[in-house]
C-alpha positions as CSV (number, residue, x, y, z in Angstrom):
1,X,0.1,0.1,-0.1
2,X,2.8,2.4,0.8
3,X,4.1,1.9,-2.8
4,X,1.3,3.1,-4.6
5,X,1.2,6.1,-6.5
6,X,-0.9,9.1,-5.5
7,X,-1.2,12.4,-7.4
8,X,0.5,15.5,-5.8
9,X,-1.9,18.8,-6.1
10,X,-0.6,22.5,-6.2
11,X,-2.6,25.3,-4.3
12,X,-5.5,25.4,-7.0
13,X,-5.9,21.4,-6.7
14,X,-4.3,20.5,-10.2
15,X,-2.1,17.7,-10.4
16,X,1.8,18.5,-10.5
17,X,3.2,15.1,-9.9
18,X,2.9,11.4,-8.4
19,X,4.8,10.3,-5.7
20,X,4.3,7.1,-3.3
21,X,1.6,7.0,-0.6
22,X,4.6,6.6,1.9
23,X,6.2,9.8,0.5
24,X,2.9,11.8,0.6
25,X,2.3,10.9,4.3
26,X,6.2,11.7,5.1
27,X,6.0,15.0,3.4
28,X,2.5,16.1,4.0
29,X,1.6,16.4,0.6
30,X,-1.5,17.8,-0.7
31,X,-3.4,15.0,-2.5
32,X,-7.0,13.7,-3.6
33,X,-9.4,11.8,-1.8
34,X,-13.1,10.9,-1.4
35,X,-15.6,10.5,1.7
36,X,-18.9,8.8,1.5
37,X,-21.7,9.3,4.3
38,X,-23.7,6.1,4.5
39,X,-27.0,6.1,5.9
40,X,-29.9,3.5,6.1
41,X,-33.2,4.3,5.0
42,X,-34.4,5.3,8.7
43,X,-31.8,8.0,8.4
44,X,-29.1,6.4,10.7
45,X,-25.4,7.1,10.1
46,X,-22.9,3.9,9.3
47,X,-19.8,4.6,11.7
48,X,-16.9,2.3,11.7
49,X,-13.5,1.8,13.7
50,X,-10.2,2.0,11.6
51,X,-7.7,-0.6,12.1
52,X,-4.3,-0.3,14.1
53,X,-2.5,-0.3,10.8
54,X,-3.9,2.5,9.2
55,X,-1.1,5.4,8.4
56,X,-3.4,7.9,10.2
57,X,-5.6,7.9,13.1
58,X,-5.3,4.3,13.7
59,X,-8.0,2.9,16.0
60,X,-10.2,6.1,15.6
61,X,-13.9,5.8,14.8
62,X,-14.9,7.3,11.2
63,X,-18.2,8.6,10.2
64,X,-17.1,8.3,6.4
65,X,-16.0,5.5,4.3
66,X,-13.6,6.7,1.6
67,X,-9.8,7.3,1.2
68,X,-6.9,8.4,-1.1
69,X,-7.2,8.1,-4.9
70,X,-4.7,6.4,-7.0
71,X,-2.6,8.4,-9.2
72,X,-5.0,9.3,-12.4
73,X,-8.2,8.0,-10.4
74,X,-11.3,10.2,-10.8
75,X,-13.4,10.9,-7.5
76,X,-16.2,8.9,-9.2
77,X,-14.0,6.0,-9.8
78,X,-12.5,6.5,-6.3
79,X,-15.9,6.4,-4.4
80,X,-17.0,3.3,-6.0
81,X,-13.7,1.5,-5.4
82,X,-13.7,2.6,-1.7
83,X,-17.1,1.2,-1.1
84,X,-16.3,-1.8,-2.5
85,X,-13.0,-2.2,-0.8
86,X,-14.1,-1.2,2.7
87,X,-17.9,-2.2,2.8
88,X,-17.9,-5.0,0.4
89,X,-20.9,-3.7,-1.5
90,X,-21.7,-1.8,-4.4
91,X,-23.4,1.7,-3.9
92,X,-25.0,4.4,-6.0
93,X,-23.1,7.5,-4.7
94,X,-24.7,11.1,-4.9
95,X,-22.1,13.5,-4.9
96,X,-22.5,16.4,-2.9
97,X,-19.8,18.8,-2.6
98,X,-16.2,19.5,-3.0
99,X,-13.9,19.7,0.6
100,X,-10.7,20.7,1.5
101,X,-9.2,19.9,4.7
102,X,-6.0,20.2,6.3
103,X,-4.4,19.4,9.7
104,X,-1.1,18.7,11.0
105,X,-1.0,15.1,9.6
106,X,-2.8,15.6,6.2
107,X,-3.9,18.1,3.3
108,X,-6.6,16.9,1.0
109,X,-8.6,18.1,-1.9
110,X,-11.8,15.8,-1.8
111,X,-15.1,14.9,-3.1
112,X,-18.0,14.0,-0.6
113,X,-20.7,12.0,-1.5
114,X,-23.7,10.3,0.3
115,X,-25.2,6.7,-0.2
116,X,-28.3,5.0,1.2
117,X,-27.5,1.3,2.0
118,X,-29.1,-1.1,4.3
119,X,-26.3,-3.9,4.3
120,X,-25.3,-6.4,5.2
121,X,-21.6,-5.1,4.6
122,X,-18.6,-7.3,4.4
123,X,-16.1,-5.2,6.0
124,X,-12.5,-5.5,4.9
125,X,-10.6,-6.6,7.7
126,X,-7.5,-4.9,6.8
127,X,-9.2,-1.5,7.1
128,X,-12.0,-1.8,9.4
129,X,-12.4,-3.4,12.9
130,X,-16.0,-3.1,13.3
131,X,-18.9,-1.0,12.0
132,X,-22.6,-0.1,12.7
133,X,-25.6,2.1,12.0
134,X,-26.3,5.0,14.7
135,X,-28.8,7.3,15.5
136,X,-27.8,11.0,15.8
137,X,-28.6,10.7,19.6
138,X,-25.9,7.9,19.6
139,X,-23.6,9.5,17.7
140,X,-23.6,12.6,20.0
141,X,-22.8,10.4,22.9
142,X,-20.0,8.5,20.9
143,X,-18.3,11.9,19.7
144,X,-17.9,12.9,23.4
145,X,-16.8,9.5,24.5
146,X,-14.7,8.1,21.7
147,X,-11.9,9.3,19.1
148,X,-13.0,10.1,15.8
149,X,-11.0,11.0,12.7
150,X,-11.4,15.0,12.5
151,X,-11.7,15.1,8.7
152,X,-14.6,12.6,8.6
153,X,-16.2,14.9,11.5
154,X,-15.5,18.2,9.6
155,X,-17.3,16.6,6.3
156,X,-20.3,15.4,8.5
157,X,-20.6,18.9,10.4
158,X,-21.0,20.7,6.7
159,X,-23.0,18.1,5.5
160,X,-25.6,18.8,8.3
161,X,-25.3,22.2,8.6
162,X,-25.7,22.8,4.8
163,X,-28.9,20.5,4.7
164,X,-26.9,17.7,2.4
165,X,-27.9,15.1,4.7
166,X,-30.4,14.7,7.5
167,X,-29.5,12.4,10.7
168,X,-32.4,10.8,12.6
């Protein structure tokens, strides 16, 4: 995984080269990724716990499915691949908005999607420890108690704030 190539971006989001994923992480280079908010028909949100081997935020809970795009991969291609890889299912993603995120570990230019799926999911053991659907009240409780990926929470907060999704 650390040898796969990813595109490096300039400040305008244009591809300016490609490096290994390991180099991108080591140098905190801007790259592209996708985020998928998965809800069931009742409006509950799917959350999952990341494995201890993840290169950033190991063992954190995440409110989005997704990840880094391979060099040359489009957002639409990446979201379909990530859903199959992490959840083991095909989804029909609805694009919501583009999203830029930066913190001390990562800089991403992303596309956010939403999908409705009831499961069951076939979670990839290399990426996901466990996952479940939660109500907005259970999510609020877990956000106070557990460690969550900050980029995923930023995506969720924007989606809810803009009315792109409604949690029940």
